[in-house]
C-alpha positions in Angstrom: 0.0 0.0 0.0 2.8 2.5 0.9 0.4 4.9 2.7 -0.4 8.4 1.6 -0.4 9.2 5.3 3.4 8.9 5.1 4.0 11.2 2.2 5.4 14.7 2.8 3.2 17.8 2.9 4.4 21.4 2.7 3.1 24.6 4.1 4.9 27.6 2.9 8.6 26.9 3.5 8.1 24.1 5.9 7.8 20.4 4.9 6.4 17.8 7.2 7.8 14.3 6.7 4.3 12.8 7.0 0.7 13.9 7.7 0.5 12.9 11.3 0.2 15.8 13.7 0.4 15.7 17.5 -2.6 17.7 18.7 -2.0 20.3 21.4 -2.8 18.5 24.7 -2.8 20.3 28.0 -0.5 18.7 30.6 -1.3 21.0 33.5 2.2 20.5 34.7 3.9 24.0 34.7 4.8 26.3 37.4 4.4 30.0 36.5 4.1 29.0 32.9 7.6 27.4 32.5 8.2 24.3 30.5 10.0 21.6 32.4 11.3 18.0 32.1 7.8 16.6 31.9 7.1 18.6 28.7 10.5 17.8 27.3 10.0 14.0 27.7 6.3 14.1 26.7 6.9 16.1 23.5 10.2 14.5 22.7 8.8 11.0 22.9 6.2 11.9 20.2 9.0 13.3 18.0 11.0 10.1 18.4 7.8 8.2 17.7 7.6 9.5 14.2 5.0 12.3 14.0 5.6 15.0 11.4 4.4 18.0 13.4 4.5 18.3 17.2 2.2 21.1 18.5 2.7 22.2 22.1 -0.3 22.4 24.3 -2.4 25.6 24.6 0.2 28.1 25.7 -1.1 31.1 27.4 -0.2 34.5 25.9 -0.8 36.2 29.3 -1.0 34.9 32.9 -4.8 35.4 33.2 -5.2 33.6 29.9 -4.3 30.2 31.4 -7.0 27.5 31.8 -5.4 26.5 35.1 -2.6 27.9 37.2 -0.4 25.0 35.9 -0.8 25.8 32.2 2.2 26.4 30.0 2.9 30.0 29.2 4.8 32.3 26.8 3.9 35.7 28.3 7.5 36.6 29.3 11.0 36.3 27.9 12.1 34.0 30.6 9.8 31.3 29.1 11.9 31.2 25.9 14.9 29.2 27.1 13.1 26.0 28.3 10.9 26.0 25.2 14.0 26.3 23.0 15.4 23.2 24.6 12.3 21.3 23.5 12.2 22.7 19.9 15.9 21.8 19.4 15.2 18.2 20.4 12.1 17.9 18.2 13.9 19.2 15.2 16.8 16.8 15.8 14.4 14.0 15.4 13.2 15.2 12.0 9.9 16.5 13.2 8.7 20.1 13.2 8.0 22.0 16.4 4.8 24.0 16.6 3.0 25.9 19.3 -0.6 26.8 20.0 -1.0 30.3 21.3 -4.1 30.6 23.5 -6.2 32.7 25.8 -8.8 30.9 28.0 -11.1 33.8 28.3 -14.1 33.1 30.6 -13.0 29.5 31.1 -9.8 30.5 32.8 -8.8 30.0 36.5 -9.9 26.4 37.0 -8.3 23.5 38.8 -6.5 20.7 37.0 -8.8 17.9 35.8 -7.3 15.5 38.4 -8.0 18.1 41.1 -11.7 18.4 40.2 -11.4 20.8 37.3 -13.8 23.3 38.9 -13.4 27.1 38.8 -11.1 28.8 41.2 -12.7 32.0 42.3 -10.8 35.3 42.6 -9.3 35.8 46.1 -8.8 32.0 46.5 -5.2 30.8 46.3 -4.1 30.7 42.6 -7.4 32.2 41.4 -8.1 35.3 39.4 -11.0 37.0 37.6 -11.3 35.9 34.0 -12.2 38.1 31.0 -14.5 37.7 28.1 -16.5 39.4 25.4 -19.5 39.9 27.8 -20.3 39.4 31.5 -21.7 35.9 30.8 -20.1 33.0 32.7 -19.5 29.6 31.3 -22.0 28.1 33.8 -23.5 28.9 37.1 -20.4 27.9 39.0 -17.9 29.9 37.0 -17.0 33.5 37.9 -18.7 36.2 35.8 -16.0 37.4 33.5 -15.0 41.0 33.1 -16.1 42.3 29.7 -13.1 43.5 27.7 -13.2 47.1 26.6 -11.3 48.5 23.5 -8.1 49.0 25.5 -8.4 45.4 26.8 -8.9 44.1 23.3 -5.8 45.9 22.0 -3.9 44.4 25.0 -5.0 40.9 23.9 -3.8 41.5 20.4 -0.5 42.7 21.6 -0.2 39.7 23.9 -0.6 37.4 20.9 1.9 39.3 18.9 4.5 39.3 21.7 3.9 35.6 22.2 4.5 35.1 18.5 7.9 36.9 18.7 8.9 34.7 21.6 7.8 31.6 19.8 10.2 32.5 16.9 13.0 33.2 19.4 12.4 29.8 20.9 12.9 28.1 17.5 9.3 27.1 16.6 8.6 26.7 12.9 4.9 26.7 13.2 2.2 28.6 15.1 -1.4 27.9 15.7 -3.9 30.4 17.0 -6.5 28.8 19.3 -10.0 30.0 18.4 -11.9 26.9 19.6 -13.2 25.0 22.6 -15.0 27.9 24.2 -11.9 29.9 24.9 -11.5 33.7 24.3 -11.5 34.0 20.5 -14.3 31.4 20.2 -16.3 33.3 22.8 -16.2 36.3 20.5 -17.3 34.2 17.5 -20.4 32.8 19.1 -23.6 34.7 19.8 -24.2 32.4 22.8 -21.2 34.0 24.6 -20.9 37.3 22.8 -23.7 39.8 23.7 -21.8 42.9 22.7 -23.4 45.8 20.9 -20.2 47.5 19.7 -18.1 46.6 16.6 -17.0 43.3 18.2 -20.5 41.9 18.6 -23.8 41.3 16.8 -23.2 40.6 13.1 -21.0 37.9 11.8 -18.5 40.5 10.6 -18.3 42.0 14.0 -18.1 38.7 15.9 -15.1 37.5 13.7 -13.3 40.8 14.0 -11.1 40.0 17.0 -10.1 36.6 15.7 -9.1 38.2 12.4 -7.3 41.1 14.0 -5.3 38.6 16.1 -4.5 36.5 13.1 -3.5 39.5 10.9 -1.3 40.8 13.7 0.4 37.4 14.2 0.9 36.9 10.5 2.7 40.3 10.2 5.1 39.3 12.9 5.5 35.6 12.0 8.1 35.0 9.2 6.5 34.8 5.7 8.1 31.4 5.1 6.6 29.8 8.2 3.1 28.4 8.4 0.2 29.7 10.5 -2.7 27.5 11.4 -6.0 28.3 13.3 -8.0 25.9 15.4 -11.7 26.5 15.4 -14.8 24.8 16.8 -16.7 24.2 13.6 -20.0 24.2 15.5 -21.2 24.8 19.0 -23.7 21.9 18.7 -26.2 24.3 20.2 -29.2 26.2 18.8 -28.3 29.8 18.1 -24.6 29.2 18.4 -21.7 29.2 16.0 -22.2 26.7 13.1 -20.5 25.1 10.1 -21.8 27.7 7.6 -20.2 30.4 9.6 -17.0 28.3 9.9 -16.8 28.0 6.1 -17.3 31.8 5.8 -14.6 32.4 8.5 -12.2 30.0 6.8 -12.5 32.0 3.5 -11.6 35.2 5.4 -8.7 33.6 7.3 -7.3 32.3 4.0 -7.2 35.9 2.9 -5.4 36.8 6.1 -2.6 34.4 5.4 -3.7 31.3 7.3 -2.4 28.0 5.8 -4.6 25.4 7.5 -7.8 25.2 9.5 -7.6 22.8 12.4 -11.3 21.6 12.6 -12.5 20.7 16.0 -16.0 21.4 17.6 -17.9 22.2 20.7 -16.9 23.2 24.3 -18.4 26.7 24.3 -21.4 25.8 26.5 -22.0 23.0 28.9 -24.7 20.3 28.6 -25.0 20.0 24.8 -25.4 16.7 23.2 -22.5 15.8 20.9 -22.8 12.7 18.6 -19.2 11.7 19.2 -17.7 8.6 17.7 -14.9 7.6 15.3 -14.2 10.5 12.9 -17.3 12.4 14.0 -15.7 15.8 13.2 -14.1 14.8 9.9 -17.1 16.0 8.0 -16.3 19.6 9.1 -12.7 19.3 7.8 -14.0 18.0 4.5 -16.6 20.7 4.0 -14.3 23.6 4.9 -11.5 22.2 2.7 -13.8 22.0 -0.3 -15.9 25.1 0.1 -13.2 27.5 1.5 -10.4 26.0 -0.7 -8.0 25.8 2.3 -6.0 23.0 3.8 -7.6 21.4 6.8 -6.7 19.1 9.7 -9.1 16.4 10.9 -9.4 15.6 14.6 -11.6 13.5 16.9 -11.4 9.8 17.7 -9.0 9.0 14.9 -7.6 5.7 16.2 -6.4 3.3 13.5 -3.8 3.6 10.8 -6.4 2.7 8.1 -8.9 5.3 9.3 -6.2 8.0 9.2 -5.1 6.8 5.8 -8.7 6.9 4.5 -9.2 10.4 5.7 -6.2 11.7 3.8 -6.6 9.4 0.7 -10.2 10.5 0.2 -9.2 14.2 0.5 -11.3 14.8 3.6 -8.3 16.6 5.1 -4.7 17.2 4.4 -3.4 16.0 7.8 -4.8 14.1 10.7 -4.3 15.6 14.2 -4.2 13.0 17.0 -4.5 13.4 20.7 -5.7 10.5 22.8 -4.2 7.8 20.6 -0.8 9.5 20.9 -1.2 9.8 24.7 -1.7 6.0 24.8 1.1 5.3 22.4 3.7 7.9 21.5 5.1 5.5 18.8 1.7 5.2 17.0 3.2 6.6 13.8 5.8 3.9 13.6 3.2 1.2 14.2 0.9 2.8 11.7 3.7 2.8 9.1 4.2 -0.9 9.6 0.5 -1.6 9.2 0.3 0.5 6.0 3.6 -1.1 4.7 5.1 2.4 4.4 8.9 2.6 4.4 9.8 4.8 7.4 13.1 5.0 9.1 13.1 4.2 12.7 15.5 5.9 15.1 18.7 3.9 14.9 18.6 3.3 18.6 15.3 1.4 18.1 16.1 -0.2 14.8 16.7 -3.7 16.4 13.1 -3.7 17.6 11.9 -4.3 14.0 13.5 -7.8 14.0 
């Protein structure tokens, strides 16, 4: 078979050796935003395991943009050195190091999942007041966010730009802007969380304004030869919320803004919605955006087998597959997938004997 999954794919001046991407996966293991040995081993293992692009977890562009107090950060220059150690190792393995720049918005200041995951109120140790488009909390337990004014919005844009410059200094060759999963930029996109009446709320054009301004500002500071991705939630799965039609329209605009690929996820804006999850349940969004917006896409969501991933790429539903849980279970999934698809892939020489 050979496997189309294991053919190179290029975005601007960067070529991935295959079409397997490590999804940004929060580790909730930082102190004051600093990467440490856990991140080095976690990400380095996936690079050794054969993935083409390794995207670091949602990395906060400012301290109050963290989901939890233990999130990774890139809001100060001191964060650069430990991140650079990771990018160097990833590149030494023949993979590409990428980073997802993020701001949690109204879903910030929560405990780690294994510590309950609930909101940490302001005034409680490690807690702070979150911000958002409107004073509408994620749910009844979360703190009501402070609505960002014009000055606050400009601060957010500058934070993304500054983070972009630090990402370049740390040696990353890819950046992804996080506009999904109910975090700040997604909150502006959806009418369910955005109740503003100014130029950042109401109409589609107004609701997408902040995301586009962030992307445009990042693109200006990110080297022309390096790719820029954007992750979106293609639908809120909720009546009156963001939907696939709006996602297609946004993707067309983002392509004009210099975005190279849309990372197509869904949901997480509001609690309690029914999502028909299952193997490949979000792939249809990647396929439609790819075809109708004429932009490269990444498919995510319960992609588990080599043959499933190969089918997605071979049938042109997406240009890359972006794996999370499967790569948590097995960092060497790409090497195993290559064997199953009879693709010729070089193993690390230290592990070569394992093929006997």
